[in-house]
DRENVEXDREN-393409 format. One record per residue (C-alpha): chain; residue in one letter; x, y, z. Coordinates in pm, whole numbers. Each point is the difference from the previous one (the first is absolute). Layout:
# DRENVEXDREN-393409
+--------+--------+--------+--------+--------+
: chaine : residu :     c1 :     c2 :     c3 :
+--------+--------+--------+--------+--------+
:      A :      A :      X :      Y :      Z :
...
+--------+--------+--------+--------+--------+
This chain:
# DRENVEXDREN-393409
+--------+--------+--------+--------+--------+
: chaine : residu :     c1 :     c2 :     c3 :
+--------+--------+--------+--------+--------+
:      A :      X :   8162 :   9242 :  12204 :
:      A :      X :   -333 :     59 :    212 :
:      A :      X :   -107 :   -353 :    -86 :
:      A :      X :    318 :   -145 :    110 :
:      A :      X :     -9 :    192 :    330 :
:      A :      X :   -365 :   -106 :     48 :
:      A :      X :    101 :   -361 :    -55 :
:      A :      X :    268 :     22 :    255 :
:      A :      X :   -202 :    163 :    245 :
:      A :      X :   -268 :   -279 :    -27 :
:      A :      X :    264 :   -271 :     37 :
:      A :      X :    133 :    151 :    313 :
:      A :      X :   -347 :     60 :    135 :
:      A :      X :    -55 :   -367 :    -85 :
:      A :      X :    301 :   -128 :    191 :
:      A :      X :    -78 :    194 :    301 :
:      A :      X :   -337 :   -134 :     33 :
:      A :      X :    133 :   -370 :    -35 :
:      A :      X :    289 :     74 :    254 :
:      A :      X :   -265 :    139 :    226 :
:      A :      X :   -242 :   -273 :    -11 :
:      A :      X :    286 :   -258 :     45 :
:      A :      X :    113 :    191 :    305 :
:      A :      X :   -351 :    -28 :    133 :
:      A :      X :    -30 :   -358 :    -44 :
:      A :      X :    343 :    -63 :    160 :
:      A :      X :   -103 :    219 :    279 :
:      A :      X :   -339 :   -172 :     53 :
:      A :      X :    176 :   -356 :     -1 :
:      A :      X :    257 :    105 :    254 :
:      A :      X :   -278 :    140 :    233 :
:      A :      X :   -205 :   -301 :    -55 :
:      A :      X :    290 :   -238 :     92 :
:      A :      X :     89 :    231 :    293 :
:      A :      X :   -361 :     11 :    120 :
:      A :      X :     -3 :   -370 :     -5 :
:      A :      X :    135 :     13 :    378 :
:      A :      X :   -147 :    212 :    255 :
:      A :      X :    173 :     95 :    336 :
:      A :      X :     35 :    276 :    250 :
:      A :      X :      2 :    320 :   -184 :
:      A :      X :   -219 :   -129 :   -276 :
:      A :      X :   -304 :    200 :    -89 :
:      A :      X :   -311 :    -34 :   -232 :
:      A :      X :   -327 :   -194 :    -72 :
:      A :      X :    189 :   -358 :     41 :
:      A :      X :    106 :    107 :    350 :
:      A :      X :   -355 :     88 :     74 :
:      A :      X :   -126 :   -362 :   -136 :
:      A :      X :    276 :   -151 :    246 :
:      A :      X :   -114 :    228 :    294 :
:      A :      X :   -383 :    -75 :    -68 :
:      A :      X :     48 :   -386 :    -33 :
:      A :      X :    224 :    -10 :    323 :
:      A :      X :   -263 :    212 :    189 :
:      A :      X :   -279 :   -225 :   -129 :
:      A :      X :    188 :   -310 :    144 :
:      A :      X :     91 :    193 :    349 :
:      A :      X :    370 :     37 :    -62 :
:      A :      X :    -10 :    388 :    -62 :
:      A :      X :   -166 :    244 :    220 :
:      A :      X :    111 :    351 :   -154 :
:      A :      X :   -150 :    209 :   -297 :
:      A :      X :    -19 :   -121 :   -361 :
:      A :      X :    187 :    284 :   -118 :
:      A :      X :    227 :   -155 :   -268 :
:      A :      X :    325 :     86 :    207 :
:      A :      X :    214 :   -328 :     99 :
:      A :      X :    128 :    126 :    341 :
:      A :      X :    121 :   -214 :    270 :
:      A :      X :   -346 :   -101 :    121 :
:      A :      X :    -64 :   -149 :   -330 :
:      A :      X :    332 :   -172 :      4 :
:      A :      X :    -79 :   -155 :    339 :
:      A :      X :   -340 :   -120 :   -122 :
:      A :      X :    145 :   -148 :   -310 :
:      A :      X :    275 :   -175 :    220 :
:      A :      X :   -307 :   -156 :    203 :
:      A :      X :   -151 :   -121 :   -297 :
:      A :      X :    295 :   -151 :   -148 :
:      A :      X :     71 :   -182 :    332 :
:      A :      X :   -337 :   -142 :     11 :
:      A :      X :      8 :   -110 :   -355 :
:      A :      X :    331 :   -183 :     13 :
:      A :      X :    177 :    279 :   -203 :
:      A :      X :    329 :    193 :     76 :
:      A :      X :    -91 :    256 :    231 :
:      A :      X :    207 :    291 :   -134 :
:      A :      X :   -303 :    249 :    -36 :
:      A :      X :     72 :     21 :   -376 :
:      A :      X :   -291 :    -54 :   -237 :
:      A :      X :    166 :   -211 :   -279 :
:      A :      X :   -176 :   -239 :   -242 :
:      A :      X :    -42 :   -292 :    249 :
:      A :      X :   -162 :    246 :    247 :
:      A :      X :   -213 :    143 :   -256 :
:      A :      X :   -134 :   -338 :    -91 :
:      A :      X :    -76 :    -83 :    379 :
:      A :      X :   -173 :    342 :      0 :
:      A :      X :   -220 :   -103 :   -305 :
:      A :      X :    146 :    292 :   -197 :
:      A :      X :     47 :    -20 :   -372 :
:      A :      X :    340 :    -17 :    -91 :
:      A :      X :      9 :    -60 :   -380 :
:      A :      X :    -95 :    362 :   -101 :
:      A :      X :   -330 :   -119 :   -145 :
:      A :      X :   -351 :     72 :    137 :
:      A :      X :   -118 :   -196 :    289 :
:      A :      X :   -134 :   -347 :    -56 :
:      A :      X :   -363 :    123 :    129 :
:      A :      X :    -17 :    176 :   -330 :
:      A :      X :    -24 :   -344 :   -156 :
:      A :      X :   -306 :    -64 :    178 :
:      A :      X :   -353 :    149 :     -4 :
:      A :      X :   -155 :    204 :    314 :
:      A :      X :   -224 :   -317 :     39 :
:      A :      X :    289 :   -215 :     37 :
:      A :      X :    150 :    230 :    253 :
:      A :      X :   -341 :      9 :    185 :
:      A :      X :    -60 :   -384 :    -20 :
:      A :      X :    367 :    -35 :    163 :
:      A :      X :    -89 :    238 :    248 :
:      A :      X :   -334 :   -152 :    100 :
:      A :      X :    182 :   -332 :     40 :
:      A :      X :    277 :    134 :    201 :
:      A :      X :   -284 :    163 :    235 :
:      A :      X :   -208 :   -291 :     14 :
:      A :      X :    291 :   -244 :     76 :
:      A :      X :    240 :    216 :    198 :
:      A :      X :   -163 :    316 :    131 :
:      A :      X :    122 :    -68 :    350 :
:      A :      X :    345 :    -68 :    -91 :
:      A :      X :    317 :    247 :      0 :
:      A :      X :     41 :    201 :   -318 :
:      A :      X :    265 :   -232 :   -106 :
:      A :      X :   -205 :   -304 :     68 :
:      A :      X :   -249 :    155 :   -258 :
:      A :      X :    248 :     69 :   -250 :
:      A :      X :    111 :   -365 :     43 :
:      A :      X :   -355 :   -119 :    -87 :
:      A :      X :      1 :    194 :   -301 :
:      A :      X :    338 :   -121 :   -113 :
:      A :      X :   -115 :   -355 :     30 :
:      A :      X :   -265 :     71 :   -242 :
:      A :      X :    267 :    170 :   -240 :
:      A :      X :    224 :   -310 :     35 :
:      A :      X :   -295 :   -217 :   -110 :
:      A :      X :    -85 :    191 :   -313 :
:      A :      X :    396 :    -34 :    -79 :
:      A :      X :    -11 :   -393 :     83 :
:      A :      X :   -102 :   -237 :   -280 :
:      A :      X :   -200 :   -204 :    275 :
:      A :      X :   -254 :    286 :     29 :
:      A :      X :   -240 :    215 :   -246 :
:      A :      X :    200 :    288 :   -133 :
:      A :      X :   -250 :    285 :     70 :
:      A :      X :    -94 :    191 :    309 :
:      A :      X :   -358 :   -133 :      8 :
:      A :      X :    106 :   -368 :   -101 :
:      A :      X :    226 :    -15 :    285 :
:      A :      X :   -241 :    172 :    251 :
:      A :      X :   -299 :   -180 :   -116 :
:      A :      X :    162 :   -345 :    -44 :
:      A :      X :   -235 :   -260 :    195 :
:      A :      X :     81 :    -45 :    359 :
:      A :      X :    300 :    238 :    -12 :
:      A :      X :    -72 :    262 :    236 :
:      A :      X :   -222 :      9 :    316 :
:      A :      X :   -121 :    350 :    -82 :
:      A :      X :   -145 :   -114 :   -327 :
:      A :      X :   -175 :   -291 :    153 :
:      A :      X :   -151 :    203 :    285 :
:      A :      X :    -86 :    305 :   -182 :
:      A :      X :    237 :    244 :    172 :
:      A :      X :    160 :     67 :   -341 :
:      A :      X :   -291 :    216 :    -61 :
:      A :      X :     79 :    254 :    276 :
:      A :      X :    119 :    326 :    -79 :
:      A :      X :    377 :     33 :     54 :
:      A :      X :    163 :    283 :    209 :
:      A :      X :    289 :    211 :   -121 :
:      A :      X :    244 :   -236 :    174 :
:      A :      X :   -105 :   -292 :   -219 :
:      A :      X :      8 :    213 :   -307 :
:      A :      X :    358 :    103 :     71 :
:      A :      X :     85 :   -376 :     94 :
:      A :      X :   -136 :    -92 :   -334 :
:      A :      X :    216 :    243 :   -182 :
:      A :      X :    322 :    -74 :    180 :
:      A :      X :    -63 :   -373 :    -74 :
:      A :      X :    -67 :     86 :   -366 :
:      A :      X :    321 :    204 :    -28 :
:      A :      X :    225 :   -289 :    107 :
:      A :      X :     26 :     28 :    378 :
:      A :      X :    -11 :   -369 :    133 :
:      A :      X :     35 :    -56 :    378 :
:      A :      X :   -120 :   -346 :    -57 :
:      A :      X :    322 :    -96 :   -165 :
:      A :      X :   -154 :   -158 :   -303 :
:      A :      X :   -280 :   -183 :    168 :
:      A :      X :   -303 :   -123 :   -193 :
:      A :      X :   -188 :   -128 :    318 :
:      A :      X :    -72 :    148 :    368 :
:      A :      X :   -194 :   -138 :    289 :
:      A :      X :   -113 :     55 :    356 :
:      A :      X :    157 :   -310 :    175 :
:      A :      X :   -269 :     53 :    260 :
:      A :      X :   -291 :    -49 :   -235 :
:      A :      X :    141 :   -197 :   -272 :
:      A :      X :   -137 :   -332 :    -70 :
:      A :      X :    169 :   -158 :   -295 :
:      A :      X :    312 :   -215 :    106 :
:      A :      X :    140 :     64 :   -339 :
:      A :      X :     70 :    376 :     48 :
:      A :      X :    224 :    -91 :    309 :
:      A :      X :    219 :   -202 :   -250 :
:      A :      X :     68 :    329 :   -213 :
:      A :      X :    347 :    161 :     58 :
:      A :      X :    -17 :    327 :    229 :
:      A :      X :    144 :    301 :   -117 :
:      A :      X :   -101 :    237 :    267 :
:      A :      X :   -259 :     56 :    276 :
:      A :      X :   -163 :    339 :     30 :
:      A :      X :   -277 :     51 :    263 :
:      A :      X :   -226 :   -285 :     -6 :
:      A :      X :     76 :   -124 :   -337 :
:      A :      X :    260 :   -234 :   -114 :
:      A :      X :    125 :     23 :   -356 :
:      A :      X :    104 :   -271 :   -186 :
:      A :      X :    123 :   -132 :   -351 :
+--------+--------+--------+--------+--------+
């Protein structure tokens, strides 16, 4: 009898564990799906990320406290209007992508690159665009990332950046300047998928450009002194 009771007790305990684990998993999945959208009233580290990015780009003036209040909502709406998104103040998948946030639940793209790659891209951005706005600096980084993905260019960071005659900063030695924190943040944002260039694989300053060929390329956007093109 004792053996039977013991076996029954073990069976019940195993069932409780299975149900408990299943319940936890279901709860986690529900929370993840819910957390894919952030709006007024949301809190947490993702909201901090949203606030910090908006603050970096001049949209948000408040505290980076992880609390999605009315000030954060208005900053999001301003960002959305500027980037051609529905200005509803809700950070869904499209707005997260425009912000350069990871929406797939996996680690950031920068984890696929070495610290040397991050530093190299930051150096290029600093050498090519340190006088541009933050968005303009990210856009320069995005061009490099777009070239890495394009079959028409080398498929590594160093291969793209050091391709002959590709970037003025490499030719004149400014690639060797130490980048500042802004350039590093811009590099990471570009590597994590934010693309203010809208898929461009070229950019140029129309005032100083000497190649007539570059003017024939399809313009995607103009940011500061740079024209971005495909």
